[in-house]
VOGU-3710 file (C-alpha; in Angstrom, 3 decimals, decimal comma):
1> mtkrpglvpi> 265,888/24,613/-27,455  269,649/25,007/-27,776  270,775/26,808/-30,899  273,591/25,183/-32,828  276,829/27,167/-33,011  277,281/29,101/-36,241  273,604/28,959/-37,279  273,020/32,720/-37,216  276,157/33,637/-39,215  275,262/30,998/-41,795
11> nlgiclflic> 271,742/32,416/-42,184  273,107/35,950/-42,428  275,309/34,736/-45,230  272,299/33,241/-46,957  270,481/36,550/-46,489  273,287/38,506/-48,133  273,420/35,991/-50,971  269,658/36,280/-51,557  269,849/40,084/-51,523  272,515/39,970/-54,219
21> mlngcatqhm> 270,403/37,555/-56,255  267,373/39,807/-55,825  269,252/42,869/-57,058  270,369/40,871/-60,051  266,758/39,883/-60,831  265,618/43,463/-60,513  268,359/44,648/-62,842  267,465/42,015/-65,406  263,749/42,895/-65,382  264,482/46,603/-65,551
31> aqapsaddaa> 266,647/46,066/-68,617  263,870/44,161/-70,340  261,173/46,710/-69,521  260,039/48,949/-72,397  261,289/52,497/-72,440  258,929/55,427/-71,878  259,078/56,241/-75,580  257,925/52,748/-76,467  255,083/52,576/-73,939  251,734/52,459/-75,683
41> ispdgldqvl> 249,038/55,046/-75,091  245,587/53,545/-75,102  242,980/55,468/-77,102  240,568/55,632/-74,162  242,708/56,166/-71,139  246,034/57,473/-72,452  247,569/55,368/-69,729  251,257/54,643/-69,624  251,911/51,760/-67,247  254,866/49,432/-67,052
51> dlnpdpsslp> 253,262/46,028/-66,769  255,521/43,402/-65,231  254,045/39,999/-64,459  256,866/37,542/-63,746  256,188/33,917/-63,001  255,375/33,923/-59,264  257,018/30,533/-58,818  260,352/31,976/-59,884  260,283/34,772/-57,265  258,173/33,407/-54,415
61> aiwedsrsrf> 259,537/35,779/-51,806  259,098/39,027/-53,715  255,872/39,150/-55,645  252,789/39,012/-53,421  250,392/39,273/-56,327  251,611/38,334/-59,774  248,528/39,990/-61,299  249,416/43,444/-59,943  250,766/46,133/-62,238  253,587/48,124/-60,722
71> flpdpeqitl> 257,112/49,437/-61,163  260,086/47,636/-59,665  260,959/48,798/-56,150  264,025/50,647/-54,973  266,402/48,482/-52,897  265,253/50,112/-49,628  261,665/49,072/-50,329  262,595/45,413/-49,773  262,843/44,649/-46,074  264,555/41,675/-44,505
81> sadntntagd> 263,062/40,295/-41,296  263,887/37,320/-39,092  260,758/36,394/-37,165  258,628/33,364/-36,579  255,205/34,957/-37,019  253,053/33,496/-39,738  251,035/36,264/-41,397  248,756/36,129/-44,393  250,590/36,663/-47,614  254,115/36,015/-46,298
91> rsnagiagqd> 256,360/33,713/-48,284  258,768/31,866/-45,937  261,645/29,482/-46,502  261,001/25,839/-45,682  262,226/25,194/-42,162  263,639/22,094/-40,511  261,015/20,188/-38,603  261,160/20,690/-34,861  263,512/23,694/-34,985  263,033/27,430/-34,377
101> kprivfnyrh> 264,783/28,698/-37,469  264,870/32,419/-38,379  262,807/32,955/-41,541  263,710/35,300/-44,357  260,622/37,264/-45,411  260,675/39,768/-48,228  257,813/42,245/-47,817  257,150/44,183/-51,011  254,789/47,149/-50,966  254,407/49,572/-53,839
111> qhdlwdrirk> 255,305/52,943/-52,328  254,951/55,031/-55,472  251,220/54,785/-56,057  249,264/58,000/-56,556  246,311/56,668/-54,562  248,569/56,414/-51,478  249,623/60,014/-51,929  246,012/61,132/-52,254  244,963/59,223/-49,118  247,661/60,916/-47,043
121> gydlphrdhp> 246,217/64,346/-47,821  242,627/63,596/-46,768  241,108/66,251/-44,506  237,329/66,326/-45,089  234,989/65,282/-42,253  231,882/63,072/-42,065  232,722/60,197/-44,393  230,671/57,980/-42,077  227,422/59,948/-42,435  224,334/57,814/-43,311
131> qthaeiqwya> 223,793/59,728/-46,568  227,345/58,901/-47,558  226,763/55,190/-46,906  224,001/55,064/-49,507  226,318/56,563/-52,128  229,123/54,181/-51,152  226,820/51,250/-51,833  226,080/52,537/-55,327  229,752/52,922/-56,256  230,645/49,581/-54,699
141> khqeyidrtv> 228,108/47,880/-56,974  229,443/49,551/-60,125  233,030/48,374/-60,530  232,902/48,934/-64,311  232,017/52,590/-63,807  234,969/53,021/-61,455  237,271/51,239/-63,916  236,252/53,507/-66,810  236,589/56,626/-64,690  240,033/55,690/-63,367
151> trakpylhyi> 241,229/54,951/-66,900  240,126/58,399/-68,032  241,648/60,046/-64,965  245,107/58,526/-65,399  246,743/61,208/-67,540  245,304/64,100/-65,514  245,229/63,013/-61,879  248,877/63,524/-60,947  248,826/67,121/-62,154  245,595/67,858/-60,267
161> tkeaekrgmp> 246,975/66,281/-57,076  250,183/68,296/-57,278  248,273/71,554/-57,732  245,889/70,811/-54,842  248,824/69,997/-52,546  250,543/73,276/-53,449  247,524/75,113/-52,070  247,224/72,961/-48,949  243,789/71,732/-49,991  242,284/68,426/-48,811
171> teivllpiie> 243,195/65,901/-51,458  239,624/64,600/-51,621  239,192/67,648/-53,876  241,168/65,927/-56,648  238,383/63,320/-56,864  235,747/65,967/-57,579  235,888/65,462/-61,392  234,668/61,899/-60,778  231,427/63,414/-59,462  231,289/66,244/-61,977
181> safqpfaysh> 232,104/64,497/-65,239  233,521/61,004/-64,577  236,740/62,593/-65,906  235,299/62,872/-69,423  237,174/65,836/-70,976  234,419/66,490/-73,529  231,544/66,283/-71,029  228,781/68,842/-71,674  225,675/69,076/-69,508  222,156/70,376/-70,095
191> graagiwqfi> 223,123/73,311/-67,847  225,822/74,391/-70,364  228,632/73,158/-68,118  231,720/71,792/-69,891  234,949/69,943/-69,166  236,078/67,702/-66,323  235,311/70,471/-63,797  231,973/71,366/-65,445  232,310/75,142/-65,638  229,320/77,146/-66,881
201> patarhyglk> 230,217/79,972/-69,301  229,778/82,900/-66,875  231,838/81,391/-64,048  234,508/80,323/-66,531  234,859/83,868/-67,847  235,046/85,219/-64,290  238,013/82,946/-63,635  239,786/83,833/-66,859  238,888/80,868/-69,051  238,789/81,958/-72,681
211> qnwwydgrrd> 235,902/80,730/-74,844  235,577/81,307/-78,570  235,089/79,491/-81,877  238,588/78,010/-81,814  239,074/77,256/-78,134  237,153/76,592/-74,917  239,233/76,923/-71,759  236,556/75,098/-69,755  237,827/71,877/-71,303  241,536/72,759/-71,147
221> iiastnaald> 242,876/70,381/-68,486  245,565/72,726/-67,140  243,630/75,985/-67,337  240,366/74,580/-66,000  242,089/72,799/-63,106  243,770/75,994/-61,971  240,504/77,927/-62,339  238,523/75,269/-60,423  240,992/75,271/-57,550  240,941/79,096/-57,488
231> yleslhknfd> 237,155/78,990/-57,336  237,091/76,384/-54,570  239,634/78,360/-52,524  237,465/81,459/-52,860  234,349/79,558/-51,757  236,253/78,018/-48,845  237,230/81,495/-47,650  233,719/82,906/-48,116  232,217/80,108/-46,011  234,659/80,615/-43,141
241> gewllalaay> 236,767/77,533/-43,838  233,866/75,073/-44,106  234,856/72,788/-46,959  231,539/70,966/-47,216  229,715/74,286/-47,685  232,309/75,342/-50,268  231,743/72,113/-52,181  227,975/72,536/-52,025  228,382/76,072/-53,380  230,566/74,758/-56,212
251> nsgqgtvasa> 227,593/72,652/-57,263  224,615/74,972/-56,755  226,181/78,415/-56,508  227,420/80,567/-53,658  224,126/82,467/-53,401  222,066/79,302/-52,966  224,173/78,004/-50,090  224,533/81,426/-48,449  220,751/81,828/-48,536  220,272/78,416/-46,890
261> vrynkhrgkp> 222,787/79,343/-44,173  220,987/82,640/-43,469  217,639/80,818/-43,320  218,912/78,446/-40,610  220,668/81,214/-38,667  217,497/83,276/-38,414  215,681/80,266/-36,940  218,434/79,246/-34,557  219,193/76,055/-36,467  222,646/74,541/-37,191
271> tdfwslklpr> 224,340/75,820/-40,343  226,496/72,823/-41,211  225,991/71,194/-44,619  223,860/68,324/-43,294  221,390/70,721/-41,641  220,772/73,019/-44,631  217,784/72,960/-46,951  219,510/72,694/-50,335  218,498/71,544/-53,836  218,152/67,775/-54,169
281> etrayvpkll> 221,168/67,505/-56,514  223,379/69,393/-54,044  222,222/67,279/-51,080  223,530/64,240/-52,979  226,601/65,975/-54,429  228,719/66,252/-51,288  227,884/62,711/-50,053  228,957/61,407/-53,465  232,395/62,986/-53,075  232,705/61,682/-49,526
291> aisaivadpe> 231,624/58,238/-50,742  234,187/57,983/-53,516  236,801/59,308/-51,062  235,903/56,533/-48,613  236,257/53,918/-51,325  239,648/55,267/-52,374  240,695/55,300/-48,702  239,957/51,604/-48,282  238,848/49,879/-51,502  239,248/46,381/-50,048
301> kyhvklesip> 236,708/47,184/-47,332  234,091/47,771/-50,040  235,314/44,980/-52,347  236,383/47,502/-54,986  239,538/47,277/-57,080  241,473/50,427/-57,932  243,996/50,143/-60,730  247,359/51,484/-59,661  248,383/54,899/-61,000  252,120/55,685/-60,813
311> depylvevdv> 252,905/58,654/-58,599  254,887/60,472/-61,246  254,173/63,310/-63,692  252,584/62,368/-66,987  251,835/65,726/-68,606  253,970/68,661/-69,652  253,050/71,916/-71,384  255,086/72,904/-74,436  254,971/76,471/-75,750  254,550/76,262/-79,526
321> gsqidlalaa> 254,659/80,040/-80,001  252,188/80,209/-82,891  249,086/78,603/-84,351  249,633/75,001/-85,444  247,599/72,340/-87,209  246,800/69,684/-84,608  247,304/66,811/-87,062  250,793/68,136/-87,740  251,452/68,557/-84,011  250,469/64,932/-83,401
331> elagitlndl> 252,898/63,776/-86,092  255,699/65,870/-84,595  255,068/64,323/-81,172  254,644/60,783/-82,476  251,166/60,251/-81,002  247,747/59,797/-82,572  245,565/62,786/-83,357  242,828/61,496/-81,046  245,306/61,169/-78,176  246,436/64,745/-78,770
341> yrlnpgfnrw> 242,827/65,942/-78,604  242,240/64,039/-75,354  245,222/65,779/-73,799  244,161/69,112/-75,326  240,350/68,952/-75,301  240,107/72,741/-75,158  240,703/73,064/-78,898  237,426/73,091/-80,836  238,795/72,917/-84,368  241,532/71,437/-86,514
351> atdpdgpynl> 244,164/73,915/-85,284  245,013/75,879/-82,167  243,547/79,341/-81,689  245,411/81,829/-83,931  245,416/84,286/-80,995  246,558/81,724/-78,427  246,917/79,981/-76,111  249,833/78,396/-77,926  250,610/75,772/-75,265  250,148/72,108/-76,096
361> vlpiskaerf> 249,880/69,430/-73,409  251,920/66,328/-74,242  253,116/63,172/-72,498  256,462/63,917/-70,885  257,976/61,017/-72,805  257,078/62,692/-76,135  257,928/66,300/-75,303  261,601/66,279/-76,277  260,858/64,662/-79,639  258,168/67,262/-80,276
371> rhnlaelpvs> 260,450/70,193/-79,378  263,201/68,857/-81,627  260,903/68,359/-84,625  259,160/71,687/-84,079  262,482/73,560/-84,023  263,207/72,306/-87,533  259,824/73,398/-88,902  259,456/77,040/-89,995  256,514/78,925/-88,463  255,125/79,485/-91,968
381> krikwtryqi> 254,674/75,717/-92,408  252,771/75,064/-89,207  249,534/75,939/-90,983  248,613/75,147/-94,578  247,324/78,043/-96,695  245,338/78,256/-99,902  244,557/81,077/-102,292  240,856/81,508/-103,072  239,310/83,661/-105,783  236,046/85,293/-104,717
391> regetlshia> 233,047/84,435/-106,889  230,052/86,560/-107,785  227,533/86,822/-104,942  229,812/85,356/-102,253  230,274/86,916/-98,830  232,928/86,469/-96,165  230,354/84,492/-94,207  229,899/82,002/-97,085  233,640/81,555/-97,486  234,314/81,221/-93,734
401> lryrttitll> 231,607/78,548/-93,465  232,961/76,626/-96,457  236,508/76,563/-95,077  235,440/76,067/-91,444  237,054/79,211/-90,175  235,866/82,602/-88,928  235,149/85,942/-90,588  237,451/87,629/-88,079  240,378/85,422/-89,049  239,793/85,988/-92,781
411> rdvnklhsni> 239,739/89,735/-92,178  242,884/89,671/-90,039  244,902/87,475/-92,406  243,867/89,448/-95,489  244,077/92,859/-93,786  240,443/93,700/-94,599  238,904/96,741/-92,901  235,313/95,549/-93,354  233,276/92,543/-94,467  232,909/93,932/-97,982
421> ikagdnliip> 234,665/91,798/-100,619  234,688/91,969/-104,420  234,304/89,163/-106,972  237,613/88,388/-108,667  239,769/89,361/-105,684  241,863/86,698/-103,932  241,842/85,676/-100,286  244,477/83,743/-98,344  242,730/81,092/-96,234  244,135/78,687/-93,610
431> vaakqiddyt> 243,101/75,092/-94,327  243,483/71,785/-92,514  246,389/69,564/-93,504  244,079/66,530/-93,594  240,463/65,926/-94,518  238,192/67,543/-91,918  236,605/64,158/-91,191  240,011/62,939/-89,963  239,813/65,395/-87,053  237,265/63,217/-85,294
441> ltkgqrieai> 237,340/65,010/-81,932  236,731/68,555/-83,123  233,578/70,140/-81,767  231,762/69,707/-85,070  232,724/66,052/-85,434  231,712/65,277/-81,850  228,298/66,845/-82,427  227,874/64,869/-85,650  228,666/61,656/-83,778  225,989/62,491/-81,199
451> qnarkeglkv> 223,469/63,338/-83,923  224,174/60,067/-85,749  223,733/57,910/-82,651  220,789/55,618/-83,307  217,553/56,346/-81,395  213,950/55,152/-81,686  211,700/56,715/-84,316  212,295/58,548/-87,580  215,476/60,546/-87,833  214,553/64,040/-88,978
461> tyvvregdsf> 217,015/66,761/-89,941  215,568/70,188/-89,342  217,074/73,308/-90,912  216,804/76,224/-88,479  215,025/79,302/-89,824  215,182/82,936/-88,752  213,303/83,380/-85,475  213,305/79,686/-84,527  213,910/78,591/-80,943  214,373/75,253/-79,225
471> weiarkydvs> 210,972/75,661/-77,593  209,124/76,275/-80,885  210,810/73,374/-82,695  210,253/71,010/-79,759  206,565/71,943/-79,544  206,085/71,435/-83,280  207,364/67,855/-83,133  205,993/67,026/-79,690  209,355/66,393/-78,014  210,891/67,999/-74,939
481> vrelaawngl> 213,379/70,849/-75,212  215,893/68,834/-73,205  215,549/65,860/-75,567  215,993/68,084/-78,618  219,108/69,654/-77,123  220,599/66,302/-76,057  220,078/64,767/-79,521  222,248/67,567/-80,910  224,974/67,752/-78,265  223,669/71,106/-77,050
491> aphdyirpgq> 222,136/72,637/-73,934  218,553/73,984/-73,939  219,744/77,574/-73,599  222,380/77,394/-76,336  222,036/79,765/-79,266  220,865/78,241/-82,559  221,484/80,039/-85,832  219,617/80,109/-89,153  220,868/77,363/-91,459  222,010/75,152/-88,572
501> klviwwsdkr> 220,889/71,518/-88,841  219,219/69,834/-85,900  218,348/66,163/-85,562  214,906/65,159/-84,292  213,857/61,590/-83,558  210,208/61,709/-84,580  207,847/58,978/-83,394  204,554/60,110/-84,985  202,340/56,995/-85,197  200,193/58,374/-88,053
511> ttlanighit> 202,579/57,232/-90,724  203,494/53,614/-91,452  206,459/54,651/-93,550  208,857/53,514/-90,856  207,798/49,940/-91,552  208,901/50,083/-95,182  212,528/49,236/-95,838  215,502/50,344/-93,762  215,605/53,973/-92,660  219,056/55,394/-93,257
521> qvglshdtit> 218,356/59,104/-93,455  215,552/61,549/-92,884  215,753/65,159/-93,956  213,454/67,978/-92,856  213,186/71,231/-94,724  210,728/73,638/-93,155  207,353/71,806/-93,228  208,353/68,732/-95,223  209,931/65,540/-93,976  212,014/63,769/-96,600
531> qrikytvrkg> 213,073/60,227/-95,845  215,457/58,035/-97,788  214,259/54,433/-97,821  215,377/51,191/-99,403  212,504/49,564/-101,316  212,568/45,943/-102,420  210,799/45,415/-105,765  207,900/42,974/-105,505  206,346/40,740/-108,176  204,106/42,870/-110,430
541> dslsrisqrf> 205,803/46,178/-109,481  206,587/48,758/-112,139  208,096/52,227/-112,012  204,637/53,669/-112,603  203,085/51,745/-109,721  205,950/52,599/-107,311  205,853/56,292/-108,286  202,103/56,429/-107,579  202,465/54,609/-104,279  205,101/56,987/-102,940
551> nvsitklrkw> 204,010/60,227/-104,717  207,280/60,627/-106,593  207,911/61,003/-110,311  209,205/58,254/-112,603  211,942/60,630/-113,741  213,213/60,954/-110,166  213,016/57,203/-109,639  215,228/56,668/-112,687  217,660/59,397/-111,615  218,004/58,164/-108,014
561> nslpkgkylq> 218,726/54,612/-109,169  220,513/55,221/-112,509  217,840/53,235/-114,359  218,025/53,377/-118,170  214,806/53,672/-120,160  213,350/50,405/-121,496  214,804/48,249/-118,707  212,283/46,296/-116,622  212,403/45,955/-112,835  213,186/42,539/-111,348
571> pgqkltlyvd> 211,605/41,120/-108,148  214,071/41,458/-105,266  215,806/44,453/-106,869  216,686/47,223/-104,380  215,650/50,811/-105,102  216,478/54,013/-103,258  213,614/56,474/-102,813  213,430/59,949/-101,291  209,873/60,490/-100,131  207,973/63,214/-98,295
581> vtrqteni> 206,361/61,461/-95,330  203,750/64,210/-95,013  202,307/63,190/-98,411  202,034/59,478/-97,685  198,770/57,681/-96,918  197,879/55,052/-94,331  197,599/52,255/-96,935  201,170/52,355/-98,217
//
């Protein structure tokens, strides 16, 4: 077909015109986008994503998927092509029937996605192993699990990727917290492993992670990431550059894997990961990482959707220089207290450790505001103090427990040379700026939330006595040690102290008390089980009859319900009773 003179120059002119129009659209949308300071941080994911969803009919050549969430491209990301090939997803100009007319096709691809960066650094072998396929199928069927995990990973993943790249490590390693903890910063396992990298106490100490009453470096995102990568590098070296063996050792311990390697060597068998006799959990551990890596490599192949994560830093460490109340720090940064805890999950209490670390992790967009506000706040006002007069019979232990602090801190602040204190003397005590209950993600508050989670049976609160152990308490109430520990946010080998309260969900069938009223609280003190119940007064009931039925005194009934003498009970009236279930009979 003969081309008409001047057709190409005219189309080039149209191309230039459309490019100018496109740049104008991009400028307009960029101006309307919210600033980083205004971007909301979600309570769960702490994600900060610029969400632009223009009407696809208004920009048919640019936006391939109007539901995608991404940042506007740089000018060089938009390519102009003149071809006649029809490909899926292209948006072409309407041509003139019967003519070969060059088409203008704008191909947009988001080139600043963290998943792309991670894929480029892949270097682990055997993603196509049969054991990996089984794990891939599980993940592919659980889109909601992947969604929740990616949301949690958002604030941390860029930092982890950057640190892994610095060391030349395969970037599949950055996905390891998905397997370890599903990126839950407060994760705690029955094996006493904590944080997104699931360090046990001994290994954490070996790699320099501080652990005390105030702070647990196993949950510190920055510190634990650096320690985990140090540990993995060491294992990689010890297993002669075999990453799959290093990963297996991260899960079950270097000695376990080394022993399995020696066993195969002595029998002339292969010593690769797939040939070793390893614990069941470890045999699944490495395939799980390879499976999630395969899904990230090609989510469409497995019909999985991965939410885009911008390939740009989110976190920054700010040196505070002294102890600070975390509620105050959140106010200075302009973020919620819960968001601050999720970025700094290493802090156990309402303030940072008085002996450091003094670094706080903040969103980059909030760091300058925080530094400015902090500079105008004297060090003396970063923690609130109170003066307390010691009463007769009190000890430093009593006072430390009451004010949720430590004996060591009280001694240091008050320059005491021993634990001996005298009634009438005054102590200076650091106190939280807000009510303790407002610090909902402290270690104590998290444990309380776990203990208050509803389970089947009677909720029993047991007060630990001298000499008690998990095993003895579990045997007494016919529950497993692991159950008892899990109900209380602990591990079976954790230390329990006298006076500590443990929750037990007791399902003894000998009592029918659970069928009476609504159970709101059960308390256990040594060998008695005291349950608070709501009792609905029936026709013919009297205080005397109710007291006999439940083995409680009339005086207590009146006191618990503020009942004046001489006033009769009415059918349907609600009463609160505190009864000892061990003294109840079958015919209640």
